[in-house]
C-alpha positions as CSV (number, residue, x, y, z in Angstrom):
1,M,-26.4,21.0,11.2
2,A,-27.1,17.5,10.3
3,K,-24.3,14.7,11.5
4,F,-21.8,13.5,8.8
5,D,-23.1,10.0,7.7
6,I,-20.1,8.1,7.4
7,L,-22.2,5.0,6.3
8,E,-23.7,6.9,3.4
9,D,-20.3,8.1,2.5
10,L,-18.5,4.8,2.3
11,K,-21.4,3.7,0.2
12,W,-21.1,6.0,-2.2
13,R,-17.6,5.3,-2.2
14,G,-18.3,1.6,-3.0
15,A,-16.4,0.8,-0.1
16,I,-18.6,-1.6,1.6
17,N,-18.6,-5.0,0.8
18,Q,-20.7,-6.9,3.9
19,E,-22.0,-6.2,6.9
20,T,-23.3,-8.2,9.6
21,D,-26.0,-6.0,10.7
22,A,-26.3,-2.8,8.3
23,D,-29.8,-1.6,10.3
24,G,-28.2,-2.1,14.0
25,L,-24.6,-0.5,13.1
26,R,-26.6,2.6,11.6
27,E,-29.0,2.9,14.3
28,Y,-25.9,2.8,16.7
29,L,-24.2,5.7,15.1
30,K,-27.2,7.8,15.3
31,D,-27.3,7.3,19.0
32,H,-23.6,7.3,20.0
33,D,-20.3,9.1,19.1
34,D,-18.3,7.0,21.1
35,L,-17.7,3.8,18.6
36,A,-14.9,2.6,18.9
37,L,-13.7,0.2,15.6
38,Y,-10.5,-1.8,14.5
39,C,-8.6,-3.3,12.0
40,G,-5.8,-5.6,12.3
41,T,-2.5,-6.7,10.3
42,D,-0.2,-9.3,10.9
43,P,3.3,-8.8,10.9
44,T,4.5,-11.0,8.2
45,G,6.4,-8.7,6.9
46,D,8.1,-5.1,7.5
47,S,6.1,-3.1,5.5
48,L,2.4,-2.8,4.2
49,H,1.8,-2.2,0.6
50,I,-0.7,-0.4,-0.8
51,G,-3.2,-3.2,-0.9
52,H,-2.9,-3.6,3.0
53,L,-4.0,0.1,2.9
54,I,-7.6,-0.3,1.8
55,P,-9.1,-1.3,5.2
56,F,-6.9,1.2,6.8
57,M,-8.3,3.7,4.6
58,I,-11.9,3.5,5.8
59,L,-10.3,3.2,9.6
60,K,-8.7,6.4,8.5
61,R,-12.3,7.9,7.3
62,F,-13.6,7.1,10.8
63,Q,-11.2,8.5,12.9
64,M,-12.0,12.0,10.6
65,A,-15.5,11.8,11.8
66,G,-14.8,11.7,15.2
67,Y,-14.6,7.9,15.8
68,H,-12.0,6.0,17.7
69,P,-10.1,3.6,15.5
70,V,-7.9,0.6,17.0
71,I,-5.0,-0.8,15.0
72,L,-4.6,-4.4,15.8
73,I,-0.5,-5.7,15.5
74,G,-0.7,-9.8,15.4
75,G,2.2,-10.8,17.0
76,G,0.4,-13.4,18.7
77,T,-1.3,-14.4,15.3
78,G,1.6,-13.4,13.3
79,A,3.8,-16.1,14.7
80,I,0.7,-18.7,13.6
81,G,-0.1,-17.3,9.9
82,D,-3.5,-16.7,8.5
83,P,-4.3,-19.1,5.8
84,S,-6.4,-16.2,3.8
85,G,-5.4,-16.2,0.2
86,R,-2.8,-19.2,0.2
87,K,-2.8,-22.2,-1.1
88,T,0.1,-23.8,1.0
89,E,1.4,-23.2,4.4
90,R,2.9,-19.8,5.5
91,V,6.6,-20.3,6.7
92,L,6.9,-19.7,10.6
93,Q,8.7,-16.7,11.4
94,T,11.2,-16.5,14.1
95,A,10.4,-14.4,17.3
96,E,13.2,-12.0,16.4
97,Q,11.8,-11.7,12.8
98,V,8.3,-11.3,14.0
99,K,9.3,-8.4,16.9
100,K,11.1,-6.6,14.1
101,N,8.0,-6.5,11.5
102,E,6.0,-5.4,14.7
103,E,8.4,-2.4,15.1
104,K,8.3,-1.3,11.3
105,L,4.5,-1.7,11.2
106,T,3.8,0.4,14.4
107,D,5.6,3.1,13.0
108,Q,3.6,3.0,9.8
109,M,0.9,3.0,11.2
110,K,1.7,6.1,13.6
111,K,2.4,8.1,10.4
112,L,-0.7,7.4,8.9
113,F,-3.1,8.0,12.1
114,G,-1.0,10.3,14.3
115,T,-1.6,10.3,17.6
116,E,-5.0,11.8,18.5
117,N,-8.1,9.6,18.9
118,F,-5.9,6.4,18.2
119,E,-4.3,3.5,19.6
120,I,-2.3,0.8,18.8
121,V,-2.7,-3.1,20.2
122,N,-0.6,-6.2,20.0
123,N,-2.7,-9.3,20.2
124,A,0.5,-11.1,21.5
125,D,-0.3,-9.0,25.4
126,W,-3.5,-11.5,25.3
127,L,-3.1,-14.3,23.4
128,G,0.4,-15.0,24.9
129,K,-1.0,-15.6,28.5
130,L,-3.3,-18.3,27.1
131,N,-2.4,-21.9,28.1
132,M,-3.5,-25.0,26.2
133,I,-6.2,-25.8,28.6
134,D,-7.9,-22.2,28.9
135,F,-7.7,-21.9,25.2
136,L,-9.9,-25.3,24.7
137,R,-12.0,-24.6,27.9
138,D,-12.8,-20.9,27.6
139,Y,-12.9,-20.4,24.1
140,G,-12.5,-23.6,21.9
141,K,-15.9,-25.3,23.1
142,F,-17.7,-22.5,21.9
143,F,-16.6,-23.5,18.2
144,Q,-18.2,-26.1,16.2
145,V,-15.6,-27.9,13.8
146,N,-18.3,-28.0,10.8
147,N,-19.1,-24.5,11.2
148,M,-15.2,-23.8,11.0
149,L,-14.7,-26.4,7.7
150,N,-17.7,-24.6,6.1
151,K,-15.8,-21.0,6.2
152,D,-14.5,-20.3,2.9
153,V,-10.9,-19.9,3.9
154,V,-10.8,-23.2,5.3
155,A,-13.0,-24.9,2.6
156,S,-10.4,-23.7,0.2
157,R,-7.3,-25.2,1.5
158,L,-9.3,-28.5,2.4
159,E,-8.4,-30.3,-1.0
160,N,-4.8,-30.1,-0.3
161,G,-4.6,-29.9,3.2
162,I,-4.6,-27.0,6.2
163,S,-2.4,-27.8,9.6
164,F,-4.5,-27.5,12.7
165,T,-2.1,-24.5,13.6
166,E,-3.8,-22.4,10.8
167,F,-7.1,-24.0,11.1
168,T,-7.0,-22.4,14.6
169,Y,-6.3,-19.0,13.1
170,Q,-10.1,-18.0,13.3
171,I,-10.6,-19.0,16.9
172,L,-7.8,-16.8,17.7
173,Q,-9.1,-13.7,15.7
174,A,-12.1,-14.0,17.4
175,I,-10.5,-14.1,20.7
176,D,-8.8,-10.8,19.3
177,F,-12.5,-9.1,18.8
178,Y,-13.9,-10.6,21.9
179,H,-11.0,-9.1,23.7
180,L,-11.4,-5.7,22.4
181,N,-15.3,-5.6,22.6
182,K,-14.9,-6.5,26.3
183,D,-11.6,-4.6,27.5
184,H,-11.2,-1.6,24.8
185,G,-14.9,-0.9,24.1
186,V,-14.6,-1.8,20.2
187,Q,-17.8,-2.2,18.7
188,L,-16.8,-2.4,14.9
189,Q,-14.3,-4.9,13.0
190,I,-13.4,-4.0,9.7
191,G,-11.5,-6.4,7.2
192,G,-11.1,-7.4,3.7
193,S,-13.5,-9.5,2.1
194,D,-11.5,-12.7,3.0
195,Q,-12.0,-11.8,6.2
196,W,-15.5,-12.3,6.6
197,G,-15.3,-15.6,8.3
198,N,-12.8,-14.8,10.7
199,I,-15.0,-11.4,11.7
200,T,-18.3,-13.6,12.1
201,A,-16.6,-16.2,14.1
202,G,-15.3,-13.2,16.7
203,I,-19.4,-11.7,16.9
204,D,-20.6,-15.3,17.5
205,L,-18.0,-15.5,20.4
206,I,-18.9,-12.3,22.0
207,H,-22.8,-12.7,22.0
208,K,-22.0,-16.5,23.3
209,L,-19.7,-15.4,26.4
210,E,-21.2,-11.8,26.8
211,G,-25.2,-12.4,25.6
212,Q,-26.9,-11.7,22.4
213,E,-27.3,-7.8,23.4
214,Q,-23.7,-6.8,23.2
215,K,-23.1,-4.9,20.7
216,A,-20.7,-6.2,17.9
217,F,-20.6,-5.3,14.1
218,G,-18.6,-6.8,11.1
219,L,-17.7,-4.7,8.0
220,T,-15.9,-5.9,4.9
221,I,-14.7,-4.4,1.8
222,P,-14.7,-5.3,-1.8
223,L,-11.9,-7.1,-3.4
224,M,-10.1,-4.5,-5.3
225,L,-9.9,-5.2,-9.3
226,K,-8.5,-3.0,-12.1
227,A,-10.6,-2.3,-15.2
228,D,-8.9,-5.1,-17.0
229,G,-9.9,-7.7,-14.1
230,T,-6.5,-7.9,-12.8
231,K,-5.6,-7.4,-8.8
232,F,-5.1,-4.0,-7.8
233,G,-1.8,-3.3,-6.3
234,K,0.9,-4.1,-8.3
235,S,3.4,-2.2,-10.5
236,A,5.9,-4.1,-13.4
237,G,8.3,-3.9,-10.4
238,G,6.0,-5.8,-7.8
239,A,4.4,-4.4,-5.0
240,V,4.1,-1.1,-4.1
241,W,5.0,-0.8,-0.6
242,L,4.3,2.0,2.1
243,D,8.1,2.1,3.0
244,P,10.4,4.6,0.8
245,E,13.1,2.2,1.7
246,K,11.0,-0.1,-0.7
247,T,9.1,1.9,-3.0
248,S,10.3,5.4,-3.4
249,P,8.0,8.5,-3.1
250,Y,8.9,9.4,-6.8
251,E,8.0,5.7,-7.6
252,F,4.9,5.6,-5.7
253,Y,3.4,9.0,-7.1
254,Q,4.3,7.4,-10.5
255,F,1.9,4.6,-9.8
256,W,-0.8,6.5,-9.1
257,L,-0.1,9.2,-11.9
258,N,0.0,6.4,-14.3
259,Q,-3.9,4.9,-13.7
260,D,-6.3,3.8,-16.3
261,D,-8.5,6.5,-16.9
262,R,-11.4,3.8,-16.3
263,D,-9.9,3.1,-12.8
264,V,-8.9,6.7,-11.7
265,I,-12.1,8.0,-10.2
266,K,-12.8,4.5,-8.2
267,Y,-9.2,4.9,-6.6
268,L,-10.0,9.1,-6.0
269,K,-13.1,7.7,-4.0
270,Y,-11.1,4.9,-2.1
271,F,-8.0,6.3,-1.6
272,T,-8.3,10.2,-1.1
273,F,-10.3,12.1,1.4
274,L,-11.5,14.5,-1.4
275,S,-15.5,15.9,-1.2
276,R,-18.0,14.1,-3.3
277,E,-18.1,17.3,-5.2
278,E,-14.5,17.6,-5.9
279,I,-14.4,14.0,-7.2
280,E,-17.2,14.6,-9.6
281,D,-15.6,17.5,-10.9
282,L,-12.7,15.4,-11.8
283,A,-15.1,12.4,-13.1
284,E,-16.4,15.0,-15.8
285,K,-12.6,16.2,-16.2
286,V,-11.8,12.7,-17.3
287,E,-15.1,12.3,-19.7
288,K,-14.3,15.8,-21.2
289,E,-10.3,16.0,-21.1
290,P,-8.9,13.0,-20.7
291,W,-5.6,14.2,-22.0
292,K,-5.0,16.4,-19.6
293,R,-5.0,13.2,-16.7
294,E,-5.7,16.0,-14.0
295,A,-7.8,13.4,-12.2
296,Q,-4.3,11.1,-12.4
297,R,-2.3,13.9,-11.0
298,R,-4.6,15.1,-8.0
299,L,-4.7,11.4,-7.1
300,A,-1.1,11.2,-7.1
301,E,-0.9,14.1,-4.8
302,E,-3.3,13.6,-2.4
303,V,-2.2,9.5,-2.0
304,T,1.8,10.4,-1.9
305,K,1.1,13.2,0.6
306,F,-0.9,11.2,2.9
307,V,1.6,8.0,2.9
308,H,5.3,10.2,2.6
309,G,3.8,13.7,3.9
310,Q,4.2,17.0,2.1
311,E,8.2,16.5,1.7
312,G,7.7,12.9,0.1
313,L,5.1,14.6,-2.7
314,E,7.5,17.7,-3.3
315,E,10.8,15.6,-3.9
316,A,8.4,13.4,-6.2
317,Q,7.1,16.3,-8.0
318,F,10.8,17.3,-8.3
319,I,11.9,14.7,-9.6
320,T,9.4,14.0,-12.6
321,Q,9.3,17.7,-13.8
322,A,13.0,17.6,-14.0
323,L,12.9,14.2,-16.0
324,F,9.7,15.9,-17.9
325,K,12.0,19.0,-18.8
326,G,15.2,17.1,-19.0
327,N,16.7,19.1,-16.1
328,V,18.4,15.9,-14.8
329,K,21.4,18.0,-13.9
330,D,19.3,19.4,-11.1
331,L,19.1,16.3,-9.3
332,T,20.7,15.0,-6.4
333,V,22.6,11.4,-6.8
334,D,19.6,10.1,-4.3
335,Q,17.0,11.4,-6.4
336,I,18.6,9.6,-9.7
337,E,18.2,6.7,-7.9
338,Q,14.9,6.9,-7.6
339,G,14.0,8.5,-11.3
340,F,16.2,5.9,-12.9
341,K,15.3,2.6,-10.7
342,N,13.3,1.3,-13.6
343,A,15.1,2.9,-16.6
344,P,17.4,0.8,-18.6
345,S,21.1,1.2,-17.5
346,V,25.0,0.4,-18.4
347,E,28.3,0.1,-16.8
348,A,31.1,2.2,-17.6
349,T,34.6,2.8,-16.4
350,A,35.7,6.4,-15.0
351,E,37.9,7.3,-17.6
352,A,37.2,10.1,-19.8
353,K,36.2,9.4,-23.1
354,N,35.3,10.9,-26.5
355,I,31.3,11.2,-26.9
356,V,31.5,8.6,-29.7
357,D,33.3,6.3,-28.3
358,F,31.2,6.5,-24.9
359,L,27.8,5.8,-26.5
360,V,29.2,3.1,-28.7
361,E,31.3,1.0,-25.9
362,T,28.2,1.6,-23.6
363,K,25.7,0.4,-26.5
364,I,23.7,3.1,-26.3
365,E,24.7,3.6,-30.3
366,P,25.3,0.4,-32.5
367,S,27.7,2.1,-34.3
368,K,29.9,4.9,-34.5
369,R,28.4,6.1,-37.7
370,Q,25.1,6.3,-36.0
371,A,26.6,7.7,-32.9
372,R,28.2,10.8,-35.3
373,E,24.9,11.5,-36.7
374,D,22.7,11.5,-33.9
375,V,25.4,13.8,-32.1
376,S,25.6,16.1,-35.1
377,N,22.1,16.3,-35.2
378,G,21.4,16.8,-31.5
379,A,19.9,14.1,-30.4
380,I,22.2,13.4,-27.6
381,Y,22.1,14.8,-24.3
382,V,24.6,14.1,-21.5
383,N,23.9,15.1,-18.2
384,G,21.0,17.1,-19.2
385,E,23.2,19.3,-21.6
386,R,22.8,18.7,-25.3
387,Q,26.0,17.9,-27.1
388,K,26.2,18.3,-31.1
389,D,30.1,18.3,-31.0
390,T,31.6,15.2,-31.7
391,D,35.0,15.6,-30.1
392,F,33.3,16.2,-26.8
393,I,35.2,14.2,-23.9
394,V,32.7,13.0,-21.4
395,E,34.2,12.9,-18.4
396,P,32.3,10.8,-15.7
397,D,33.8,13.2,-12.6
398,S,32.4,15.9,-13.6
399,A,28.7,15.6,-12.1
400,F,26.8,13.5,-9.4
401,D,29.7,12.8,-7.3
402,G,31.3,10.8,-10.1
403,K,28.7,8.0,-10.0
404,F,26.9,8.2,-13.1
405,V,26.2,9.7,-16.4
406,I,22.8,10.3,-17.8
407,I,22.3,9.9,-21.2
408,R,19.3,11.1,-23.2
409,K,18.5,10.0,-26.9
410,G,15.8,12.3,-28.3
411,K,12.9,13.5,-26.6
412,K,12.3,10.7,-23.8
413,K,14.8,7.8,-24.0
414,Y,17.0,8.1,-20.9
415,T,19.9,5.5,-20.1
416,L,21.7,5.7,-16.6
417,V,25.3,5.1,-16.9
418,R,26.4,3.8,-13.5
419,I,30.4,4.2,-13.2
420,K,32.3,1.5,-11.6
421,R,35.3,2.3,-9.6
């Protein structure tokens, strides 16, 4: 049986942008089963978002193909700040905040990669031991300032200015690759397209210190853009986070479920582990039966399960079905918070009120006349139950621990009424 060609698979998925030595890496993989590779992330926040997820999905694919992934948490570089993608200097974080972020990101990575054939390292462990003299003598002398200035990430900052601190970031990342290559047997670094300069700097340093025969490769992924040309990874509410406290499993699921037909196959290739045959079958369904949105549903299922597990997926699907069918009475208070986070909401007191008065006072209806008409016509639902009686009394304490009343007007127009105490 032929060995799985990971590079060919990545190429088909459109996941390779640049390679430092494509032929050399392919030859290495033909002859070796022990490739170790790494991708790094700085703890500048307490959660990754789906934009960060892209290179780690590539790392996961290598893991599934039997290779050894290493995650680098940049406790050292995170205290400095990567200038890439920014026009101004980062605000330096406190050591305490960096530490908290490291712990959160480590937990997220363990959830994605498990415990088999996988390790997490922190560059604070070696960068933190460097003193200034060692840094300049052992590493600084190998970097030409004119070459550093020509790196895209630095060149783009020269007009507005860049501090020496951020200017030296590429040296620190190069030291990371050198250290992992020498002490952890890591031959390949993966990163976003904005990391190309840092990756090549690391390979140059390895070759200068260990010789040109030392195996070291770099691979970047393309910048992810949506079909309309805008940057991938944002929703109406901002970034889509992996942390369920920041983006609930339901919101996460909905983000993927609502993707454009023009983008969904590309995302299936990038963000799922479905086979080529399965994805091509879904592509055909997008062409022939786009209204069924089967590709979007499969995308939402696969990515939500990968990030939030089976339990998170099932909860997201349960909330989705309850809202679609109008069975909101089956939802818990927490599920209502998830499902109605971006829905219109108003406040009301806990006092029991006639339905007509309640609808007008919460401004769900513009007038008592319109309220009576909509109730009589069966257009109003209270907590999932249709109410056609204009004498009905809305009792906030009767459901959802007295915290909410859910009003639905027509087929889909929901308003969450939050009860003040």
